[in-house]
N, C-alpha and C positions, 0 to 999 in steps of 0.2 A: 877460420877467418883470421887474417893476419892482424898484428898489433896496430898497423897503420889505419885500417878501417875503424877499429875500436877507438883509437885515440881521437880521430877526426870526428867520429859520430858523437862521442862524449863532448867534444869541444863545441860542435854545432848545437848540442842540447843546452849547454851552459851559456852560450854566447847571447848577449843582448841583441835582439833583432832590430833592424832598422824599421821594419814594418810592425807597429805595435798591435795591429789587428791580428796578425798571425800569432803573436804571443798570447793574445786574449783567447783565440780559438783553441790554441794548444792547452791553456790552463782550463778552459771549459771542458775539453775532452778528458783531461786528467781527473777533474772533479766529478764528471759524469760517470766515469768508470768507478771511481771511489764510492760514490753514492749507490750505484747499482750493486756493487759487491757487498757493501754494508747492508743494504736492504735484503739482499738474497740470503746472506748468512743469518741475519736476525730473524727473518721470516721462517727459514727452515728450522732454526733452533726453537722458535715458539711453537711450530707445528709438532716437532718432536716432543717438546715438553707437554703440550696439550694431550698428545696421544698417550704419553707415559703416565700423566696425572690421572686421566680418565680411566685408563686401564687399572691403575692401582686402586682407585675408589670403587670401580665396578666390582673388582675381585674382593674388595673389603666387605661388600654386602651380598654379593652373589656367589653361589657355589660354583666350583669348577665343572662339576658334572651333576646332572639330575636324572634320576631313574623314576619313571612314572608308569602308571597303568592306564587301562582304558575301560571305564572312565576313572576308576580308582584302583589303588594297589591293595589287593586283599591280603595275600600271604606275605606281607611285608617283613615280618621277623626273619623268615627264611631268606628273602632277597637281601636284607640288611646283612645277614651273616655271610652270604655269598660275596657281597661287595667288599666286606672288610677283609676277606681272604686275599685280595689283590695286594701285592707287596708295595705298590705305589700309592695306595690309599692311606691318608693320614687321619681321616675322620669321616664319619658318615652318620647322618641323623634323619629320622623320619620327619615329615612336615605335612601340614594341611594348608592349602591355599584356596582362598575364596575372596569374594568382595562383600562389602557391606556399607551401611550408612552409620556414621557416628553422630550422635546428637548430644548437645549440652545446652540447656536453656533454649535460646532461639537459634543457636548456631548448628548447622548441619553440614557435614563434609563426607564425601565418598572416600573410602579407604581400601587398601589391599590388606586383607586379614591373613595372617600367617600363624598357624598353630604349630608350636615347637615344644621340644623337650629342652629346657635351658641348659642342662648339663651337657647334652650331646650337641646342641646347636653351637655352643662356644668352641667346639672342636672343628667346626666347619667354617664359620665366619666369625669376625671379631667385633660384632655389635656390642657384646658385653664390655668391651674396652672403650666404648664411645658413649657411655652413659653420662648424661649431664646431671640428672636427678634420679634418685632411687637406685635400685639394684635390679639387674636382669633376673637374678635368682628368686625374686619375689613371685615369679610366675609358677604357682603350685597348683596341682590338680584340685578342683573344687573351690578354689579361692576366687575365681572369676576376676582375676587381676588382668590389667592390660598395660602394655608398654607402647608408647607413642613416639613417632618422630617429632623432632623439635618444631619443625614448621607446621606440622599437622596440629600439634598441641597449641601453638600460637594462634592458628586460625580458629580453633575451637574456643580458645580462651581458657584452657584448663591447666591445672598444675597437679603435682603429685598429691593424692588424697581426694581429689574431686572424682565424682562418679558420672560416667557417660553411659548412654544407651546405645547398644549395638543392634542394628536392624538387619537381619539376614535377608538376602534377596528372594529365596524360595520360601513361601509362606505355607500355612496349613489351611486346608479346605474346611470351611464351616458352613452351616446353613445360610449365614449372612454373606458368604462369598469367601474369597481367599484373603486370609489375614496374615500379615507379615509376622515373623517370629522376632521377638525383641528380648534382650537380656541386658541387665544393668551390670556394668563392669567398673571396677575401681582403678583409677590411674595409679600405678605403682612405680612407674619409671618413665623417663624421657631420654631418648638418645639423639645424638647428633653425628651423622656420618659425613657431614660436609658435602653431601651429594643430594641436590634438591629432589631428585626423583624418589629417593628413599625417605628423606626427612619430611616431605610434604604428603606422603601417601601411605606409608607403611605403619601398620599396627600389629603387635604380636601378643598372642595369648597362649595359654598352655594347650598342649595337644589334646588332652582329655576334655578340656572345656570346649575346644573346637569340634571335637567329635560329637559331643552332646548337642551343641548349638546347631550344627549342620546335619545332625542325624546320620552320621556315617558309620555308626556301630564301632567296630574295631579297625575299619579301613583307614587308609591315609591317602593323600594325593600322590606322594612319592617320597623319594629319599635323596637328600642333598649330600654331595660327596666333595671332599677336599683331597687333592692329590699333592705329591711332593714337587711336581714341576708343572705349573699351569700351561706352559708351552707344549707339553706333551699330552694335554688333556684329550685331543682327538684320538690318539693312539690308545691311550688307557681306556677310553670309552669303548673302543672296539673290543678290547680284552674283556671288559665287564659285560658287554652285550652278549658275548658267546655263552655266558653262564646264566642268563636271565630266562625266565619262562616266556612262552610265546606271546602272552598278552601284555608283556612289559616292554618298554622302550627306554632308550638312554639318549640324552643330548648333552652337549658341553657348552661352555661359555663362548667359544669361538663361533658356534652356530647361532646362539641366542643374540649375539651382538655383531654378527658378520656385516650387516648392512651399515651399521654405524662406522666400524673401523674401515670398511671399504670406502665409504664416503670421505673419511679423513685422509686416506691415502690418495684418493683421486684429487682432493683439494690441494694436498701438498704437491702432487705432481704438476697440477695446473699452475700453481703459484710459482713453482720452479721455472716452468717454461716461460711464463709472462715476465718474470724478473730477469731471466736470462736474455730475453729480447731487449729489455731496457739496457743491460750491459752491452749487448751487441750494438745498439744504436749509439751509445757513448763511444764504444771502441771504433766504430766506423766513422766517427767524427775525425779520427786521426787521418782518414783519407784526404779530407779537405785541407787539414792542417799541413800535411806533407806535400800535397799538390801545390799549395801556395808557397811553401818553403822551397820546393824545387824551382818554381818560377822565379822566386826572389834570388836564388843562388845560381842561376844559369851561368853567369860569368865565372863564378868559382869552379863550377863543374867543368867548364871548358878549359880553364887553366890547369886543373888537375889532369884532365885527359891529355892536354898538350905535354905535361910533364911526365906522362907515361902511365897514368892510372888506367886500369882496365875497366870495361863496363861492369864486370862483376864486383870490382872494388867500389865503384860509385854506388851500385845497388846496395852493397853491404853497409856503406856509411849511413844511408838514409833509413835502412831497416833498423840499424842500431838506434838512430835518433828516435824513430817512432816507437820502437819496442820499449825503450827506456821510459818514455812518457806513459805507456800502458803499464809498465812494471811499477812505476811510482804510484800511479792511480790504484792499481790492484793492491799494493802494499798498504796504502792508506785505508782502503776499504776493508781489508782483512783485519787490520789493527782496530779500526772503529767497530766493525761488526762483531769481532770476538769480545771486545770490551763491553759493548752494549748488551750482547747476549748473556754475559756473565753477571751483569749488574741490572738486568731488566726488572728484577724485583724491587730495586730502589728507584729506578728512573720512572717507571709507570706510576707508582703511588705519588711521586713528586708531581708528575704531570696532572694527575687527577686532582691534587690539591690546588695547583695553580689554575687549572681550567674550571674547577668546580663541578666536574662530571665523574661518573663511574662507568668505565668502559665495559665491564662485564657484570651483568646482573645475573645472580644465581637462579632467578626465576626463569630466565631464558636459556642460559648456558649451563653446562655441567659444572663449571668452575667459576669462582668469583674473583680469582686473581690470575693474572697473565703468567703462565709458567714458561720456563725455558730449559732446554736440555741441549747443550752444545755438543755436536758430534764432530770430531776432528776429521772424519772421513768426508763429511759434507764440506768442511772448510777447504780440504784439499781439492775436491771436485770443482768447487766454485773458483778457486785460484787458477787451476789448470784451464778452465773454460775462458776466464777473463784474459789470461796471458795468451792463449791460443787465438782468440778473436783479435787481440791487439796485434799479434804477429801477422795474421792474415790481412789485416787492414793496411799493413805497410807494404804489401807486395806490389800493388799497382803503381803507387807513387814512386817507389824505389826503381821499379822497372822503367818507368817513364824517365827518371833521372838518368838511368844508364843509357838511354837512347839519344840523349842530347848530343848534337854535333858541334864540336868546338868552333868550326868556321862560321856556322850560322849564329852561334851564341855571341861570338866576338866581333861580328860584322860591324855593329854600330857602337862598339865600345871605344 
């Protein structure tokens, strides 16, 4: 494209129009593109941050791989030794998982009961580093101590030193009927994983105490495994599975949480499509702006054609004019979207204080604060889409301008 088209296109963009309505429509198109791009970048950053934050918190309390038996894992010491031989395994610990009712005075709450070996469990998950009160190491065999999630402890109304009663679901048969098994435990610690699913439902006791309470003998539910690279957990699981006995199985965190992460990805894709349509609507407002501009400048176009300007030159002038409007709108949107994404941890709390509401309740969502993780790849894709749509929107009006006949346009001048 020659310097002539560029210079004239820039001049038409800067010039004050005789028709103020055209200027208003042009400004509205520019701001529409800017807002669409801003919203798209911000929403994608929030979805990325949400996915990253949830993954980190899930892996903070969940094992990367779990090895289990059917229904229990009997020869678990041999299986544990076999698992630890894998070069990618950083830690492995036996566990017992069951359910129960915790009671204190008149308060009753259901809980997920996990029997663990504290020294080994700390090599698999980092619950020991999230203790609010007490110590994780107070879980000793025969002590019948229990460590509770912070929300579960709050619901029961207990603190460190209080004694709760754990009711096991499978009772013992007596002449009077089936009687539930109950055992008193002393609260020796309270942890806070900042993940409501764990904080409101998880209680941990020593492995030996769990074996006695649930009458498992020397059996365990399974073995929890931590690997060096969580993203390679499915492949490492296959390696571990080859050395397991026939009655054992293995699963990994991607299978256990597959539905959730798939739902987040689908939601991210749908939001991208919806917000791209908003950008498209704003970009195609340029069509009406340029059509009116072409109509307004028919005499100018006719004079340029008379002076020797080719139809392709006329088309280039108006493509530059429309594309520049789209470029400015996209630039404003990118700057605003990046700024908002990088400062969303400041903007959202400020809005919550001003409006007096809390957008994310930890009882409903996995997180209580709106996270953000800006990916420059997403910014590049959004920018290219917005610029491409703006360019496409200029084609028809520019082509229409190139078809203006000088004689017809100047007949009544």
